[in-house]
Backbone as JSON, one array per atom type, in Angstrom:
{
  "sequence": "MMTRQATHPASVIRATLLLMTLMLLVALSAGAQEPDKRHVTPVKPATNRVQPPPKGTDEKIIQQYISGDSAAAVAEARRDSMRRVYTHYPLLTDVSVGINFIEPMFMALGQSYASVDVNATLNMWNRFQPAIELGLGWASNAPDDKNFTYRGKPSPYFKVGANYNFLFKNSPDYQALLGLRLGYSTFTYDVTDVDYSNIYWQEATNFDLHGEHSHALWGEAGVGLKVKLGGHVSMGWMIRYHGIFNYGKNAHSRPWFIPGYGPRRSSLGFSLGLSYTLPLRRQASRRQETTVQ",
  "N": [[0.76, -1.07, -0.03], [0.61, 2.08, -1.01], [1.64, 5.27, 0.42], [0.8, 8.73, 0.7], [2.98, 11.41, 0.29], [3.77, 14.34, 2.16], [3.35, 17.98, 1.49], [5.75, 20.25, 1.34], [5.53, 23.67, 3.2], [7.33, 25.72, 2.65], [8.3, 25.28, 0.11], [5.92, 25.55, -1.49], [5.42, 28.43, -1.11], [7.86, 29.37, -2.36], [7.26, 28.56, -4.85], [4.86, 30.26, -5.51], [5.96, 32.83, -5.34], [7.83, 32.78, -7.5], [5.97, 32.38, -9.56], [4.55, 34.79, -9.67], [6.63, 36.6, -10.33], [7.35, 35.91, -12.62], [4.99, 36.72, -14.17], [5.26, 39.53, -13.67], [7.46, 40.05, -14.97], [6.55, 39.61, -17.6], [4.43, 41.3, -17.88], [5.9, 43.9, -17.75], [7.62, 43.52, -20.14], [5.8, 43.48, -22.04], [4.59, 46.06, -22.04], [6.77, 47.75, -22.37], [7.25, 47.32, -25.32], [5.05, 48.69, -26.38], [4.39, 51.68, -28.17], [5.2, 55.29, -27.12], [2.71, 57.01, -26.04], [1.33, 60.35, -26.67], [-0.36, 63.3, -25.98], [-1.15, 65.55, -28.42], [-1.81, 69.03, -29.09], [-4.14, 69.76, -31.39], [-3.33, 71.59, -34.53], [-4.68, 74.32, -36.32], [-5.1, 73.73, -39.75], [-3.51, 75.62, -42.12], [-4.83, 78.26, -44.16], [-5.69, 79.73, -47.27], [-7.66, 81.57, -47.56], [-8.87, 84.83, -47.66], [-9.36, 87.21, -45.37], [-12.61, 89.09, -45.06], [-12.92, 92.26, -45.57], [-13.6, 95.46, -43.3], [-16.97, 96.18, -42.92], [-18.49, 98.36, -45.33], [-16.29, 99.18, -46.67], [-14.55, 100.56, -49.45], [-14.66, 99.61, -52.74], [-12.65, 100.36, -54.5], [-10.58, 100.65, -52.69], [-10.26, 98.0, -51.98], [-9.34, 96.85, -54.02], [-7.03, 97.88, -54.41], [-5.53, 97.08, -52.09], [-5.29, 94.33, -52.75], [-3.97, 94.33, -55.0], [-1.41, 94.96, -54.04], [-0.75, 97.59, -53.74], [-0.42, 99.21, -50.99], [0.22, 101.46, -49.87], [-1.09, 103.5, -51.39], [-3.74, 102.72, -50.89], [-4.09, 102.97, -48.06], [-3.9, 105.85, -47.93], [-6.22, 106.65, -49.5], [-8.2, 105.23, -47.95], [-8.03, 106.88, -45.69], [-9.05, 109.37, -46.81], [-11.51, 108.37, -47.55], [-12.61, 107.64, -45.13], [-12.98, 110.26, -44.06], [-15.04, 111.27, -45.95], [-16.98, 109.96, -44.95], [-17.4, 110.92, -42.48], [-17.94, 113.62, -42.95], [-20.49, 114.84, -44.61], [-20.82, 115.01, -48.16], [-21.96, 117.51, -49.71], [-23.67, 118.4, -52.75], [-22.72, 120.95, -55.35], [-25.08, 122.51, -56.16], [-27.11, 122.74, -53.7], [-29.56, 123.47, -52.59], [-32.44, 125.79, -53.16], [-33.95, 128.88, -51.81], [-36.7, 130.56, -50.98], [-38.06, 133.51, -49.76], [-39.59, 135.67, -47.15], [-39.51, 138.88, -45.56], [-40.79, 139.88, -42.65], [-40.96, 141.31, -40.05], [-40.9, 143.91, -39.57], [-43.35, 145.34, -40.7], [-45.15, 144.37, -38.55], [-43.91, 145.6, -36.22], [-44.56, 148.06, -36.97], [-47.28, 148.14, -36.7], [-47.46, 148.26, -33.95], [-46.83, 150.56, -33.31], [-44.26, 151.57, -34.34], [-42.61, 153.99, -36.33], [-41.91, 153.42, -39.04], [-41.31, 151.15, -41.68], [-39.92, 148.27, -43.48], [-40.33, 145.85, -45.91], [-39.46, 142.93, -47.56], [-39.15, 140.43, -50.36], [-36.98, 137.66, -50.79], [-34.29, 135.64, -52.11], [-32.27, 132.97, -52.21], [-29.45, 130.84, -52.99], [-28.41, 127.95, -52.08], [-25.09, 126.63, -52.05], [-23.0, 123.92, -51.97], [-23.86, 123.55, -49.41], [-22.68, 125.79, -48.18], [-21.71, 128.25, -49.19], [-23.87, 131.16, -49.92], [-25.31, 132.69, -52.2], [-27.22, 135.67, -52.33], [-30.33, 137.7, -52.74], [-32.32, 140.46, -52.28], [-35.44, 141.97, -52.57], [-37.51, 144.91, -52.17], [-39.96, 146.92, -50.35], [-40.12, 150.16, -49.01], [-41.32, 152.29, -46.26], [-42.47, 155.33, -44.38], [-43.74, 157.22, -41.6], [-43.76, 159.78, -39.41], [-44.01, 161.74, -36.83], [-42.51, 163.32, -34.75], [-42.6, 164.28, -31.38], [-40.89, 166.32, -29.94], [-40.03, 167.75, -32.23], [-40.46, 170.16, -35.1], [-41.96, 169.2, -37.34], [-43.56, 167.08, -39.89], [-42.73, 163.88, -41.08], [-43.21, 161.79, -44.1], [-42.59, 159.21, -45.6], [-42.84, 157.96, -48.84], [-44.05, 154.9, -50.28], [-41.38, 153.02, -51.41], [-38.9, 151.54, -53.54], [-36.31, 149.13, -52.94], [-33.36, 147.38, -53.2], [-31.14, 144.63, -52.43], [-28.09, 142.94, -52.46], [-25.83, 140.2, -52.04], [-24.3, 137.7, -49.88], [-24.4, 134.74, -47.9], [-22.63, 132.98, -45.38], [-22.5, 129.66, -44.13], [-21.78, 128.27, -41.12], [-22.32, 125.79, -40.25], [-21.79, 124.06, -42.13], [-20.95, 121.38, -42.26], [-23.08, 119.67, -41.41], [-26.84, 119.15, -41.36], [-28.64, 120.8, -43.75], [-30.91, 121.73, -42.53], [-30.49, 123.24, -40.26], [-28.83, 126.2, -39.96], [-26.2, 128.38, -39.23], [-25.17, 131.53, -39.86], [-23.28, 133.99, -41.43], [-23.77, 136.97, -42.93], [-23.18, 139.14, -45.64], [-24.06, 142.2, -47.26], [-24.88, 144.37, -49.91], [-26.62, 147.4, -50.29], [-29.06, 149.38, -52.13], [-31.26, 152.17, -52.59], [-33.77, 154.33, -54.39], [-35.84, 156.99, -53.57], [-38.88, 158.85, -52.51], [-39.83, 161.55, -50.53], [-41.96, 163.47, -48.13], [-41.91, 166.54, -46.25], [-43.82, 168.19, -44.09], [-45.91, 170.65, -42.55], [-44.02, 172.33, -41.33], [-42.69, 174.33, -38.83], [-41.1, 177.55, -38.63], [-39.43, 179.73, -36.86], [-38.31, 183.1, -36.59], [-36.26, 184.62, -34.72], [-34.71, 187.23, -34.73], [-36.57, 188.97, -36.24], [-38.81, 188.29, -35.14], [-40.87, 186.62, -36.18], [-43.02, 183.98, -37.37], [-43.24, 181.17, -39.35], [-44.7, 178.76, -41.58], [-44.37, 176.05, -43.6], [-44.44, 173.76, -46.38], [-42.75, 170.88, -47.6], [-42.71, 169.08, -50.67], [-42.36, 166.04, -52.32], [-39.63, 165.43, -52.26], [-36.72, 164.22, -53.5], [-34.42, 161.52, -53.16], [-31.51, 159.36, -52.85], [-29.6, 156.36, -51.71], [-26.8, 154.43, -50.86], [-25.58, 151.81, -49.19], [-24.15, 149.45, -46.91], [-24.1, 146.09, -45.47], [-23.47, 143.94, -42.63], [-23.86, 141.0, -40.96], [-25.27, 138.6, -38.51], [-26.93, 135.33, -37.98], [-29.48, 132.96, -37.67], [-31.1, 130.05, -39.21], [-33.72, 127.95, -39.23], [-35.37, 124.94, -39.55], [-39.03, 124.4, -39.72], [-40.79, 122.73, -40.45], [-41.39, 120.22, -42.99], [-40.97, 121.89, -45.81], [-40.64, 124.35, -44.86], [-38.94, 127.25, -43.27], [-37.83, 129.08, -40.62], [-36.12, 132.18, -40.12], [-33.6, 134.53, -38.44], [-31.73, 137.65, -38.41], [-29.29, 139.63, -37.13], [-28.28, 142.92, -37.97], [-25.27, 145.08, -38.74], [-25.23, 148.14, -40.15], [-23.99, 150.51, -42.39], [-24.04, 154.01, -43.98], [-22.84, 154.42, -47.25], [-23.2, 156.65, -49.16], [-25.56, 159.28, -49.81], [-28.22, 161.04, -51.07], [-28.67, 164.46, -50.91], [-30.88, 167.17, -50.25], [-31.48, 170.53, -51.09], [-33.11, 171.91, -49.05], [-33.62, 169.85, -47.14], [-32.88, 166.88, -45.5], [-32.82, 163.31, -45.79], [-34.91, 161.51, -43.42], [-35.56, 158.77, -43.23], [-34.61, 155.87, -44.66], [-35.47, 153.51, -47.29], [-35.3, 150.03, -46.7], [-33.11, 150.34, -45.09], [-33.54, 151.95, -42.72], [-34.06, 154.31, -40.08], [-31.84, 157.15, -40.78], [-29.9, 157.63, -39.12], [-29.54, 155.47, -37.82], [-27.51, 152.4, -36.63], [-28.0, 149.74, -36.39], [-29.93, 146.83, -37.44], [-32.77, 144.55, -37.76], [-33.94, 141.59, -38.94], [-36.73, 139.26, -39.69], [-38.13, 136.3, -40.89], [-40.01, 133.94, -42.92], [-39.26, 131.18, -44.98], [-39.42, 129.17, -47.87], [-38.03, 126.36, -48.84], [-36.5, 124.45, -51.59], [-35.31, 121.44, -52.33], [-32.52, 120.84, -54.58], [-31.44, 118.43, -55.03], [-32.45, 114.98, -54.04], [-31.22, 113.94, -51.86], [-28.15, 114.45, -49.86], [-24.97, 113.66, -51.6], [-23.54, 110.64, -50.61], [-20.66, 108.47, -49.85], [-21.17, 105.22, -51.29], [-21.81, 102.0, -49.5], [-19.87, 99.25, -49.43], [-20.0, 95.74, -49.19], [-18.23, 92.94, -48.75], [-18.57, 89.86, -49.18]],
  "CA": [[0.11, 0.15, -0.05], [1.39, 3.4, -1.11], [1.36, 6.23, 1.42], [0.94, 10.29, 0.3], [4.04, 12.34, 0.87], [3.36, 15.62, 2.67], [4.04, 19.0, 0.78], [6.41, 21.23, 2.44], [4.96, 25.09, 3.03], [7.98, 26.59, 2.11], [8.17, 25.01, -1.53], [4.45, 26.25, -1.98], [5.67, 29.86, -1.03], [8.83, 29.61, -3.46], [6.44, 28.59, -6.1], [4.12, 31.38, -5.85], [6.67, 33.99, -5.67], [8.22, 32.44, -8.93], [4.9, 32.63, -10.55], [4.22, 36.19, -9.65], [7.55, 37.26, -10.8], [7.18, 35.52, -14.07], [3.95, 37.47, -14.56], [5.54, 40.96, -13.76], [8.31, 40.3, -16.16], [5.91, 39.56, -18.92], [3.57, 42.71, -18.23], [6.77, 44.96, -18.08], [8.09, 43.53, -21.45], [4.58, 44.04, -23.16], [4.63, 47.69, -21.83], [8.06, 48.39, -23.17], [7.15, 47.12, -26.7], [4.06, 49.72, -26.79], [4.94, 53.17, -28.36], [4.83, 56.29, -25.94], [1.64, 57.92, -26.4], [1.42, 61.75, -26.33], [-1.55, 64.18, -26.27], [-0.75, 66.86, -29.14], [-2.77, 69.93, -29.31], [-4.3, 70.13, -33.0], [-3.08, 72.81, -35.17], [-5.72, 74.54, -37.54], [-4.59, 73.83, -40.91], [-3.24, 76.85, -42.78], [-5.67, 78.38, -45.46], [-5.54, 80.92, -48.23], [-8.64, 82.31, -47.46], [-8.51, 86.26, -47.27], [-10.54, 87.62, -44.31], [-13.18, 90.07, -45.67], [-12.53, 93.92, -44.92], [-14.61, 95.9, -42.69], [-18.19, 96.61, -43.8], [-18.55, 99.6, -45.95], [-14.89, 99.3, -47.56], [-14.92, 101.06, -50.89], [-14.25, 98.57, -53.73], [-11.41, 100.89, -55.02], [-9.5, 100.43, -51.82], [-10.15, 96.74, -51.89], [-8.64, 96.31, -55.36], [-5.75, 98.51, -54.14], [-4.97, 96.44, -51.31], [-5.28, 93.12, -53.4], [-2.79, 94.71, -56.07], [-0.2, 95.33, -53.29], [-0.4, 99.16, -53.55], [-0.85, 99.37, -49.87], [0.26, 103.19, -49.41], [-2.49, 104.24, -51.89], [-4.98, 102.04, -50.13], [-4.12, 103.56, -46.64], [-4.16, 107.28, -48.36], [-7.65, 106.51, -49.97], [-8.94, 104.73, -46.75], [-8.12, 108.06, -45.02], [-10.24, 110.15, -47.5], [-12.86, 107.6, -47.41], [-13.23, 107.79, -43.67], [-13.36, 111.76, -44.0], [-16.25, 111.53, -46.59], [-18.13, 109.34, -43.98], [-17.63, 111.7, -41.32], [-18.4, 114.78, -43.31], [-21.38, 114.49, -45.73], [-20.57, 115.77, -49.36], [-23.08, 118.1, -50.34], [-23.69, 118.8, -53.96], [-22.72, 122.34, -55.78], [-26.25, 123.25, -55.89], [-27.79, 122.03, -52.46], [-31.21, 123.72, -52.54], [-32.85, 127.14, -53.18], [-35.0, 129.15, -50.83], [-37.42, 131.99, -51.44], [-38.97, 133.89, -48.41], [-40.35, 136.99, -47.06], [-39.23, 139.41, -44.23], [-42.06, 140.72, -42.24], [-41.2, 141.58, -38.77], [-41.13, 145.45, -39.38], [-44.79, 145.87, -40.44], [-45.45, 144.08, -37.34], [-43.44, 146.54, -35.44], [-45.28, 149.41, -37.23], [-48.48, 147.9, -36.13], [-47.28, 148.21, -32.77], [-46.18, 151.86, -32.84], [-43.03, 152.04, -34.93], [-43.01, 154.79, -37.36], [-41.48, 153.32, -40.4], [-41.3, 149.71, -42.02], [-39.58, 147.64, -44.78], [-40.85, 144.38, -46.23], [-38.98, 142.36, -48.9], [-39.09, 138.91, -50.54], [-35.67, 137.31, -50.91], [-34.01, 134.34, -52.88], [-30.96, 132.35, -51.53], [-29.26, 129.61, -53.57], [-27.34, 127.24, -51.27], [-23.8, 126.05, -52.82], [-22.12, 122.96, -51.08], [-24.41, 123.81, -48.05], [-21.66, 126.61, -47.35], [-21.87, 129.52, -49.63], [-25.24, 131.24, -50.37], [-25.57, 133.96, -52.97], [-28.7, 135.96, -52.0], [-30.71, 138.98, -53.45], [-33.61, 140.86, -51.67], [-36.29, 143.28, -53.25], [-38.55, 145.26, -51.19], [-40.59, 148.43, -50.2], [-40.16, 150.8, -47.44], [-42.18, 153.68, -46.14], [-42.27, 155.95, -43.22], [-44.69, 158.26, -41.31], [-43.24, 160.05, -38.32], [-44.35, 163.06, -36.49], [-41.91, 163.41, -33.37], [-42.98, 165.25, -30.32], [-39.83, 167.24, -29.76], [-39.66, 168.36, -33.63], [-41.58, 170.8, -35.6], [-42.19, 168.81, -38.73], [-43.91, 165.54, -39.98], [-42.05, 163.21, -42.12], [-43.76, 160.89, -44.4], [-41.87, 158.64, -46.76], [-43.9, 157.25, -49.72], [-43.59, 153.47, -50.58], [-40.24, 153.26, -52.45], [-38.37, 150.26, -53.68], [-35.1, 149.04, -52.65], [-32.74, 145.94, -53.27], [-29.71, 144.13, -51.7], [-27.39, 141.81, -53.13], [-24.75, 139.63, -51.08], [-24.02, 136.27, -49.65], [-24.3, 134.08, -46.73], [-21.59, 131.6, -45.15], [-22.97, 128.87, -43.29], [-20.62, 127.79, -40.26], [-22.69, 124.39, -39.94], [-21.84, 123.41, -43.59], [-20.83, 119.68, -42.42], [-24.27, 119.29, -40.78], [-27.74, 119.05, -42.3], [-29.06, 122.18, -44.09], [-32.09, 122.19, -41.67], [-29.96, 124.15, -39.38], [-27.84, 127.07, -40.34], [-25.74, 129.52, -38.45], [-25.03, 132.28, -40.93], [-22.77, 135.14, -41.4], [-24.11, 137.64, -44.2], [-22.91, 140.6, -46.12], [-25.07, 142.77, -48.14], [-24.75, 145.99, -50.6], [-27.97, 147.86, -50.48], [-29.44, 150.72, -52.61], [-32.64, 152.9, -52.6], [-34.03, 155.42, -54.48], [-37.1, 157.2, -52.9], [-39.37, 160.27, -52.4], [-40.64, 161.92, -49.06], [-42.6, 164.71, -47.85], [-41.88, 167.01, -44.95], [-44.94, 168.99, -43.88], [-46.02, 171.41, -41.17], [-42.62, 172.83, -40.8], [-42.6, 175.53, -38.19], [-39.86, 178.0, -38.52], [-39.54, 181.07, -36.07], [-37.09, 184.02, -36.97], [-36.15, 185.31, -33.33], [-34.64, 188.3, -34.66], [-37.76, 189.61, -36.76], [-39.95, 187.83, -34.35], [-41.66, 186.11, -37.29], [-43.06, 182.56, -37.41], [-43.6, 180.82, -40.78], [-45.12, 177.48, -41.69], [-44.2, 175.64, -44.72], [-44.06, 172.2, -46.73], [-41.83, 170.34, -48.56], [-43.31, 168.02, -51.17], [-41.92, 165.23, -53.5], [-38.14, 165.39, -52.22], [-36.16, 163.0, -53.97], [-33.05, 161.09, -52.71], [-31.11, 157.91, -52.9], [-28.8, 155.7, -50.72], [-26.19, 153.29, -50.98], [-25.11, 151.08, -47.91], [-23.63, 148.11, -46.81], [-24.51, 145.59, -44.21], [-22.75, 142.79, -42.23], [-24.9, 140.34, -39.93], [-25.02, 137.14, -38.2], [-28.25, 135.04, -37.82], [-29.79, 131.49, -37.68], [-32.09, 129.35, -39.88], [-34.09, 126.64, -38.52], [-36.45, 124.09, -40.32], [-39.97, 124.28, -38.81], [-41.27, 121.43, -40.87], [-41.59, 120.24, -44.33], [-39.88, 122.76, -46.62], [-40.61, 125.82, -44.45], [-38.03, 127.38, -42.21], [-37.72, 130.64, -40.02], [-34.62, 132.81, -39.94], [-33.65, 135.71, -38.06], [-30.34, 138.11, -38.75], [-28.96, 141.26, -36.46], [-27.4, 143.41, -39.07], [-24.67, 146.37, -38.61], [-24.92, 148.76, -41.29], [-23.57, 152.03, -42.49], [-24.14, 154.44, -45.32], [-21.59, 155.06, -48.37], [-23.57, 157.85, -49.75], [-27.0, 159.48, -49.88], [-28.64, 162.29, -51.82], [-28.98, 165.68, -49.96], [-31.46, 168.2, -50.85], [-31.16, 171.86, -50.83], [-33.88, 172.2, -47.72], [-33.89, 168.87, -46.25], [-32.26, 165.55, -45.75], [-33.9, 162.23, -45.72], [-34.69, 160.78, -42.04], [-35.7, 157.29, -43.5], [-34.14, 155.2, -46.12], [-36.35, 152.14, -47.32], [-34.47, 148.94, -46.5], [-32.06, 150.7, -44.28], [-34.17, 152.25, -41.62], [-33.62, 155.73, -39.86], [-30.71, 157.34, -41.45], [-28.9, 157.76, -38.2], [-29.38, 154.21, -37.0], [-26.59, 151.54, -37.21], [-28.33, 148.24, -36.39], [-31.07, 146.53, -38.06], [-33.04, 143.14, -37.43], [-34.99, 140.89, -39.77], [-37.16, 138.01, -39.27], [-38.96, 135.88, -41.64], [-40.08, 132.52, -43.27], [-38.88, 130.96, -46.36], [-39.79, 127.82, -48.54], [-36.56, 125.76, -49.28], [-36.77, 123.65, -52.53], [-34.08, 120.94, -52.51], [-32.15, 120.61, -56.01], [-31.26, 117.0, -55.06], [-33.26, 114.61, -52.9], [-30.33, 113.84, -50.69], [-26.6, 114.92, -50.35], [-24.36, 112.47, -51.98], [-22.79, 109.88, -49.79], [-20.19, 107.13, -50.21], [-21.83, 103.79, -50.96], [-20.95, 101.12, -48.72], [-19.75, 97.98, -50.38], [-19.66, 94.79, -48.38], [-17.54, 91.82, -49.41], [-18.58, 88.52, -48.56]],
  "C": [[0.94, 1.27, -0.02], [1.0, 4.3, 0.14], [1.72, 7.77, 0.62], [1.99, 10.95, 1.07], [3.58, 13.95, 1.1], [4.21, 16.97, 1.72], [4.58, 19.97, 1.76], [5.8, 22.79, 2.15], [5.92, 25.98, 2.32], [8.19, 26.53, 0.41], [7.14, 25.78, -2.1], [4.84, 27.85, -2.01], [6.49, 30.2, -2.22], [8.08, 29.57, -5.01], [5.7, 29.76, -6.66], [4.85, 32.55, -6.02], [7.35, 33.95, -6.97], [7.23, 32.75, -10.14], [4.62, 34.05, -10.72], [5.4, 37.09, -10.26], [7.85, 37.07, -12.33], [6.18, 36.56, -14.92], [4.19, 38.91, -14.48], [6.34, 41.14, -14.91], [7.5, 40.34, -17.61], [5.13, 40.95, -19.17], [4.63, 43.8, -18.42], [7.23, 44.86, -19.59], [6.87, 43.75, -22.44], [4.5, 45.39, -22.92], [5.53, 48.32, -22.68], [8.0, 48.32, -24.67], [5.86, 48.26, -27.14], [4.73, 51.02, -27.1], [4.19, 54.12, -27.21], [3.76, 57.32, -26.51], [1.49, 59.33, -25.77], [0.35, 62.36, -26.86], [-0.99, 65.56, -27.09], [-2.03, 67.7, -29.36], [-3.09, 69.83, -30.93], [-3.97, 71.21, -33.42], [-4.01, 73.05, -36.35], [-4.76, 74.71, -38.79], [-4.45, 75.25, -41.56], [-4.19, 77.08, -43.89], [-5.38, 79.62, -46.18], [-6.6, 81.83, -48.17], [-8.44, 83.87, -46.97], [-9.83, 86.72, -46.37], [-11.15, 88.88, -45.02], [-12.84, 91.4, -44.91], [-13.77, 94.23, -44.19], [-15.72, 96.3, -43.52], [-18.09, 98.11, -44.21], [-17.23, 99.99, -46.78], [-15.27, 99.77, -48.77], [-14.21, 99.96, -51.75], [-12.74, 99.02, -54.28], [-10.36, 100.48, -54.07], [-9.24, 99.03, -51.68], [-9.21, 96.24, -52.96], [-7.1, 96.83, -55.02], [-4.84, 97.37, -53.13], [-4.6, 94.92, -51.79], [-4.09, 93.1, -54.4], [-1.42, 94.83, -55.42], [0.22, 96.81, -53.16], [-1.0, 99.58, -52.12], [-0.87, 100.82, -49.5], [-0.74, 103.7, -50.15], [-3.51, 103.83, -51.2], [-5.03, 102.85, -48.81], [-4.42, 105.1, -47.08], [-5.78, 107.4, -48.66], [-8.56, 106.02, -48.8], [-9.23, 106.07, -45.76], [-9.18, 109.09, -45.77], [-11.41, 109.7, -47.39], [-13.49, 107.89, -46.15], [-13.71, 109.49, -43.44], [-14.65, 112.16, -44.67], [-17.28, 110.99, -45.6], [-18.38, 110.23, -43.1], [-18.22, 112.81, -41.81], [-19.34, 114.54, -44.56], [-20.97, 115.58, -46.93], [-21.86, 116.42, -49.81], [-23.03, 118.61, -51.89], [-23.43, 120.4, -54.38], [-23.87, 122.95, -55.53], [-27.2, 122.37, -55.04], [-29.35, 122.21, -52.74], [-31.24, 125.31, -52.97], [-33.93, 127.61, -52.55], [-35.5, 130.41, -51.15], [-38.35, 132.26, -50.03], [-39.25, 135.46, -48.25], [-39.87, 137.43, -45.58], [-40.38, 140.16, -44.02], [-42.14, 141.14, -41.0], [-41.29, 143.29, -38.75], [-42.49, 146.07, -39.65], [-45.29, 145.37, -39.01], [-45.14, 145.17, -36.01], [-44.29, 147.87, -35.73], [-46.64, 149.47, -36.66], [-48.59, 148.44, -34.74], [-46.7, 149.49, -32.37], [-45.06, 152.52, -33.65], [-43.38, 153.15, -36.15], [-42.46, 154.63, -38.62], [-41.33, 151.54, -40.46], [-40.61, 149.37, -43.33], [-39.9, 146.35, -44.76], [-40.21, 143.85, -47.53], [-39.31, 140.94, -49.16], [-37.53, 138.82, -51.03], [-35.38, 135.76, -51.55], [-32.54, 134.0, -52.37], [-30.74, 131.07, -52.37], [-27.99, 129.1, -52.54], [-26.29, 126.39, -52.11], [-23.11, 125.22, -51.85], [-22.73, 123.17, -49.71], [-23.43, 124.71, -47.26], [-21.92, 127.95, -47.91], [-23.28, 129.91, -50.15], [-25.34, 132.61, -50.89], [-27.11, 134.51, -52.75], [-29.01, 137.39, -52.58], [-32.09, 139.19, -52.52], [-34.22, 142.11, -52.42], [-37.42, 143.55, -52.25], [-39.14, 146.6, -51.31], [-40.46, 149.0, -48.92], [-40.89, 152.01, -47.44], [-42.17, 154.14, -44.67], [-43.51, 156.87, -42.86], [-44.5, 158.64, -39.86], [-43.37, 161.6, -37.95], [-43.91, 163.34, -35.02], [-42.42, 164.69, -32.74], [-42.27, 166.51, -30.14], [-39.41, 167.98, -31.08], [-40.7, 169.14, -34.18], [-41.98, 170.4, -37.01], [-43.06, 167.27, -38.57], [-43.35, 165.23, -41.19], [-42.9, 161.99, -42.83], [-42.84, 160.52, -45.82], [-42.71, 157.83, -47.64], [-43.13, 155.85, -49.9], [-42.59, 153.51, -51.7], [-39.48, 151.85, -52.44], [-36.85, 150.24, -53.25], [-34.55, 147.56, -53.03], [-31.52, 145.72, -52.61], [-29.25, 142.94, -52.33], [-26.22, 141.49, -51.98], [-24.84, 138.32, -51.02], [-24.16, 135.87, -48.27], [-23.16, 133.24, -46.56], [-22.19, 130.9, -43.99], [-22.0, 127.95, -42.42], [-21.23, 126.34, -39.99], [-22.79, 123.75, -41.43], [-21.76, 121.93, -43.54], [-22.27, 119.06, -41.7], [-25.45, 119.46, -41.83], [-28.19, 120.44, -42.61], [-30.57, 122.7, -43.42], [-31.72, 123.11, -40.71], [-28.79, 124.8, -39.85], [-27.62, 128.17, -39.44], [-24.88, 130.33, -39.7], [-24.32, 133.6, -40.43], [-23.06, 135.82, -42.87], [-23.64, 138.93, -44.51], [-24.0, 141.02, -47.26], [-24.7, 144.28, -48.69], [-26.2, 146.27, -50.72], [-28.11, 149.27, -51.3], [-30.99, 150.95, -52.87], [-32.59, 153.87, -53.3], [-35.56, 155.86, -54.09], [-37.61, 158.58, -52.81], [-40.01, 160.45, -51.11], [-41.01, 163.1, -49.1], [-42.08, 165.09, -46.37], [-42.7, 168.23, -44.71], [-45.04, 169.59, -42.43], [-44.79, 171.65, -40.41], [-42.89, 174.14, -40.23], [-41.22, 176.2, -38.02], [-40.11, 179.45, -37.93], [-38.06, 181.82, -36.39], [-37.24, 184.9, -35.54], [-35.83, 186.71, -33.82], [-35.8, 189.25, -35.3], [-38.74, 189.1, -35.93], [-40.96, 187.43, -35.2], [-41.71, 184.57, -37.25], [-43.67, 182.17, -38.89], [-43.91, 179.21, -40.58], [-45.09, 177.04, -43.07], [-44.2, 174.23, -45.02], [-43.17, 172.01, -47.82], [-42.3, 168.91, -49.18], [-42.45, 167.21, -52.14], [-40.3, 165.57, -53.52], [-37.55, 164.17, -52.49], [-34.81, 162.7, -53.41], [-32.62, 159.8, -53.06], [-30.13, 157.63, -51.82], [-28.2, 154.47, -51.16], [-25.55, 153.01, -49.62], [-24.69, 149.75, -48.04], [-24.06, 147.6, -45.33], [-23.73, 144.15, -43.84], [-23.77, 142.16, -40.89], [-24.64, 138.96, -39.67], [-26.68, 136.75, -37.94], [-28.37, 133.36, -37.84], [-31.05, 131.33, -38.66], [-32.35, 128.12, -39.43], [-35.4, 125.97, -39.15], [-37.61, 124.02, -39.39], [-40.69, 122.96, -39.05], [-41.47, 121.39, -42.37], [-40.49, 120.91, -45.14], [-39.96, 124.07, -46.05], [-39.65, 125.87, -43.08], [-38.25, 128.66, -41.75], [-36.35, 131.04, -39.82], [-34.78, 134.15, -39.45], [-32.11, 136.17, -38.31], [-30.43, 139.35, -37.92], [-27.95, 141.61, -37.44], [-26.74, 144.85, -38.29], [-24.67, 146.93, -39.83], [-24.44, 150.12, -41.32], [-23.74, 152.47, -43.99], [-22.91, 154.71, -45.91], [-21.83, 156.39, -48.74], [-24.88, 157.85, -49.81], [-27.04, 160.74, -50.32], [-29.3, 163.26, -50.75], [-29.69, 166.67, -51.01], [-31.2, 169.65, -50.27], [-31.72, 172.38, -49.45], [-33.82, 171.07, -46.85], [-32.85, 167.78, -46.53], [-33.27, 164.38, -45.13], [-33.87, 161.73, -44.17], [-34.83, 159.55, -42.25], [-35.18, 157.01, -44.65], [-34.67, 153.78, -46.34], [-35.16, 151.04, -47.33], [-33.48, 149.07, -45.51], [-32.74, 150.82, -42.65], [-33.99, 153.88, -41.44], [-32.13, 155.95, -40.27], [-29.47, 157.29, -40.47], [-28.7, 156.49, -37.52], [-27.86, 153.23, -37.44], [-26.84, 150.14, -37.02], [-29.85, 148.06, -37.06], [-31.42, 144.97, -37.62], [-34.18, 142.86, -38.52], [-35.39, 139.66, -39.43], [-38.2, 137.66, -40.53], [-39.1, 134.52, -41.84], [-39.74, 132.41, -44.6], [-39.1, 129.38, -46.84], [-38.41, 127.34, -49.4], [-37.15, 124.4, -50.37], [-35.36, 122.82, -52.76], [-33.85, 120.64, -54.19], [-31.76, 119.2, -56.26], [-31.89, 116.4, -53.77], [-32.39, 114.37, -51.46], [-28.96, 114.22, -51.11], [-25.98, 113.57, -50.59], [-23.36, 111.89, -50.99], [-21.89, 108.72, -50.31], [-20.86, 105.87, -50.16], [-20.98, 102.99, -50.35], [-20.91, 99.93, -49.47], [-19.25, 96.87, -49.36], [-19.16, 93.6, -49.16], [-17.57, 90.59, -48.6], [-17.35, 87.47, -48.68]]
}
């Protein structure tokens, strides 16, 4: 009969350690054969696609950049930006026809003279404005401290000149103006109820002067504003400083009032009126915006 031989514990331990060592060596050799894996950040592939220029860039400037003429393109871009900032108005922007009516209103309130006129203004580049005024002036004055009555018959006058608009970079609806005018009038007046006393002879006489003729040439400089009220209607006013270059003197009288000017000894005038403006083009020309897709 056979007997079973007992297994020694130390041999079991050695076998186990040997097996674990073999397994570790196999694992290390397998890991050494695999390539080293690295995480690489992907790079966007290069492209020849040209980025579109900013919205509104002019086509001429784009072509200059494409052709390589960058200096001309930069200069043109600068000029183009200025055209965008400042609206370019055409040579003939608009024409206005108006009437100055403030002095008849003053005369209704007690003033002893008045002038009323119609005027026409041509707006060029929204900056220079040649102007012409045609009107009538009359007077009726009997001063309390004088010994006569002055009546100026309705007589014509005209003025020619120009305005300069300081707000030419903005809309024509709002204008700040400097105006120059040259005026001329030929007129007739009467001086009646003239009381004359001769102290030496102690005599008093009364006489009239009818149909006295005269003329006057004068210049004006003024500042004013013009504001659009609505539609094509605007209101404007101007304060004027004026002076007489020459006027006709009669043998027995001097004109007290000059149509379109006012009292001969005055140096300031004021005008207020309404005007109707007709645009000669619907809109001021602007650089068209070009978008490149």
